[in-house]
C-alpha positions in Angstrom: 7.8 -18.9 4.4 5.4 -18.2 1.4 6.9 -14.6 -0.3 4.5 -12.8 -2.9 4.5 -9.9 -4.8 0.9 -8.1 -5.1 -0.1 -5.1 -7.4 -3.6 -3.1 -6.8 -5.3 -1.1 -5.5 -5.7 0.3 -1.9 -9.4 -0.4 -0.9 -9.3 2.7 1.9 -6.7 4.8 3.1 -4.2 3.0 5.7 -4.1 3.4 9.2 -1.5 3.6 11.7 -1.0 1.6 15.6 0.9 1.6 17.9 1.6 -1.6 19.8 4.1 -2.5 22.7 7.2 0.0 21.2 6.0 -1.2 17.7 4.7 0.6 14.8 2.7 -0.7 12.2 0.8 0.4 8.8 -2.0 -1.5 7.6 -4.1 -1.3 4.7 -6.3 -3.7 2.6 -5.3 -4.1 -1.3 -7.6 -5.2 -4.1 -5.9 -7.3 -7.0 -7.7 -8.7 -9.5 -6.7 -11.6 -11.4 -8.2 -13.0 -14.9 -10.1 -11.4 -17.7 -13.2 -10.8 -18.8 -16.2 -13.5 -17.3 -13.2 -15.0 -15.4 -11.9 -11.9 -13.7 -11.8 -12.1 -10.0 -10.6 -9.9 -7.8 -8.6 -11.0 -4.1 -8.8 -8.5 -1.6 -5.4 -9.5 1.0 -4.9 -7.2 4.3 -1.1 -6.0 4.3 0.6 -4.6 7.5 4.0 -3.0 7.0 5.9 -3.0 10.6 8.4 -1.0 11.7 10.1 2.2 11.4 8.8 4.5 9.0 5.0 3.1 9.1 4.0 6.5 9.8 5.2 8.5 7.3 4.0 5.6 4.9 0.5 6.2 6.4 0.4 9.5 5.4 0.9 9.0 2.0 -1.4 6.0 1.3 -4.9 7.1 0.2 -8.0 4.5 -1.0 -7.4 4.2 -4.4 -3.6 4.5 -4.6 -1.3 2.2 -6.7 0.6 -0.3 -5.1 2.6 -3.0 -5.1 3.8 -4.8 -2.0 5.9 -8.3 -1.7 6.3 -10.2 1.4 5.0 -12.9 3.3 1.4 -14.1 2.3 -0.6 -15.9 5.5 -4.2 -17.0 5.6 -6.8 -16.9 8.8 -9.9 -18.0 9.5 -12.9 -15.8 11.0 -16.5 -17.0 11.2 -16.1 -19.8 8.9 -14.5 -16.8 6.1 -11.0 -17.0 5.0 -8.9 -14.0 4.9 -5.2 -13.4 3.3 -2.7 -11.3 4.9 0.4 -10.4 3.6 3.9 -9.2 6.3 4.8 -6.4 4.3 8.7 -6.5 3.3 8.6 -3.9 1.1 6.0 -1.0 -0.8 5.8 0.1 -3.9 3.6 3.7 -5.0 2.4 3.0 -8.3 0.9 6.1 -8.8 -1.7 8.4 -7.4 -5.3 7.0 -6.7 -7.8 8.6 -9.8 -10.0 11.4 -9.4 -8.4 13.0 -6.6 -8.6 16.7 -6.8 -5.2 18.5 -5.4 -3.2 20.9 -6.2 -0.9 19.9 -9.3 0.9 16.7 -8.9 1.1 13.7 -11.5 -2.0 13.5 -13.4 -2.7 10.2 -12.0 0.0 8.2 -13.8 4.1 7.7 -13.3 5.9 7.2 -10.0 5.2 9.9 -7.7 5.8 9.0 -3.8 2.7 11.5 -2.7 -1.3 11.9 -3.6 -1.3 14.7 -5.8 -1.4 17.5 -3.2 1.9 18.7 -3.6 5.7 17.5 -2.7 6.5 15.4 -0.3 6.7 16.7 3.2 9.7 17.7 5.4 8.0 15.7 8.4 8.5 12.2 7.3 11.2 9.6 8.5 13.8 9.8 6.2 14.7 6.6 7.0 11.4 5.3 5.2 12.8 3.4 2.0 10.1 4.3 -0.6 10.6 2.8 -3.9 9.1 3.8 -6.8 9.3 2.8 -10.5 11.6 5.5 -11.1 13.8 3.9 -8.6 14.4 3.3 -4.5 14.2 7.2 -2.7 
């Protein structure tokens, strides 16, 4: 098993899917490496399986900064290679820039929700949220 940690921004809102009595949350993460003329962006398709994925889907929005750790794999399709990560942990690092909403962390810090107020009560209590402020 190849375990990695990826820090980057979501390329689109997370999607929730249910399959055969199991749930998953999927989203692409753009991670940049290098600097100047050598800077490259790698796209990684992330899936988080299990209980609580629906609640995670509600708070992961395009542009959100996340750190993901899990098993890295690669798949081939039509002559192209795609990086994939089956996430064990998803840490929300902040909120997307330019998101206009009522009150919030202003795009930095360790908020677990976008700039639209406090977390809702209908989120699954068993979701382990990891932020820069600790595990909730």
